[in-house]
C-alpha positions as CSV (number, residue, x, y, z in Angstrom):
1,X,12.4,-55.3,103.2
2,X,14.6,-53.6,105.7
3,X,14.5,-53.4,109.7
4,X,12.6,-49.8,109.4
5,X,9.5,-51.0,107.1
6,X,8.7,-53.8,109.8
7,X,6.1,-53.2,112.1
8,X,7.8,-53.9,115.2
9,X,4.7,-53.2,117.2
10,X,3.7,-56.4,116.4
11,X,6.6,-58.3,118.2
12,X,6.2,-58.8,121.6
13,X,9.9,-59.0,122.7
14,X,10.6,-55.4,121.7
15,X,9.1,-51.8,123.0
16,X,9.5,-48.3,121.9
17,X,9.5,-45.7,124.4
18,X,10.4,-41.7,124.1
19,X,12.3,-42.2,127.3
20,X,14.5,-45.0,126.1
21,X,16.9,-44.3,122.9
22,X,14.8,-41.6,121.9
23,X,12.0,-43.9,120.7
24,X,13.9,-46.6,118.6
25,X,12.6,-50.0,119.1
26,X,14.9,-52.1,121.8
27,X,14.4,-55.3,123.4
28,X,11.8,-55.3,126.2
29,X,13.0,-54.2,129.6
30,X,16.6,-52.9,128.1
31,X,18.0,-50.1,126.3
32,X,19.6,-52.4,123.5
33,X,18.4,-51.6,120.1
34,X,16.5,-54.3,118.0
35,X,19.0,-53.2,115.5
36,X,22.1,-54.6,117.5
37,X,21.1,-57.9,116.5
38,X,21.2,-57.6,112.9
39,X,24.3,-55.1,112.9
40,X,26.2,-58.1,114.8
41,X,24.9,-61.2,114.0
42,X,27.4,-61.9,111.1
43,X,30.5,-61.8,113.5
44,X,28.5,-63.1,116.8
45,X,26.8,-66.2,118.0
46,X,23.3,-65.8,119.6
47,X,25.3,-66.8,123.0
48,X,27.8,-63.9,122.0
49,X,25.0,-61.4,121.7
50,X,23.0,-62.4,124.7
51,X,26.2,-61.9,126.7
52,X,27.6,-58.7,125.5
53,X,24.1,-56.9,125.2
54,X,22.0,-58.0,128.1
55,X,19.0,-59.2,126.2
56,X,17.9,-63.2,126.7
57,X,18.3,-66.1,124.2
58,X,14.3,-66.0,123.7
59,X,14.3,-62.1,123.0
60,X,17.1,-62.7,120.3
61,X,15.0,-65.7,118.7
62,X,11.5,-63.9,119.0
63,X,13.3,-60.7,117.0
64,X,14.6,-63.4,114.0
65,X,11.6,-65.2,113.9
66,X,9.4,-62.0,113.7
67,X,11.6,-60.6,111.1
68,X,11.6,-63.8,109.1
69,X,7.9,-64.3,109.4
70,X,7.3,-60.9,108.1
71,X,9.7,-61.3,105.3
72,X,7.8,-64.4,104.2
73,X,4.6,-62.5,104.0
74,X,3.0,-61.5,100.5
75,X,3.0,-57.6,99.8
76,X,-0.4,-56.5,99.8
77,X,-1.9,-55.7,96.5
78,X,-2.8,-52.2,96.2
79,X,-6.2,-52.2,94.5
80,X,-7.3,-49.0,92.7
81,X,-10.7,-47.9,92.6
82,X,-11.1,-47.4,88.7
83,X,-10.4,-51.2,88.4
84,X,-13.2,-52.3,90.7
85,X,-16.3,-53.0,89.1
């Protein structure tokens, strides 16, 4: 599952507004894209992300928890009309 396939509208820590970053998902109240966390987490601590990108620790954890929960969710099973009797 990639970041682009997550339904970020279900994460209260982020928002999408055409006036900010052309509608990219950003941390609520900022212009910092959500992707920034995932692009930098390997090389930076959460505290460094907070300091460098102007987001809160709670926002970072909310995004990480949302992504983890979503990744754990089972994939929906497609049901074809011809298989239902």
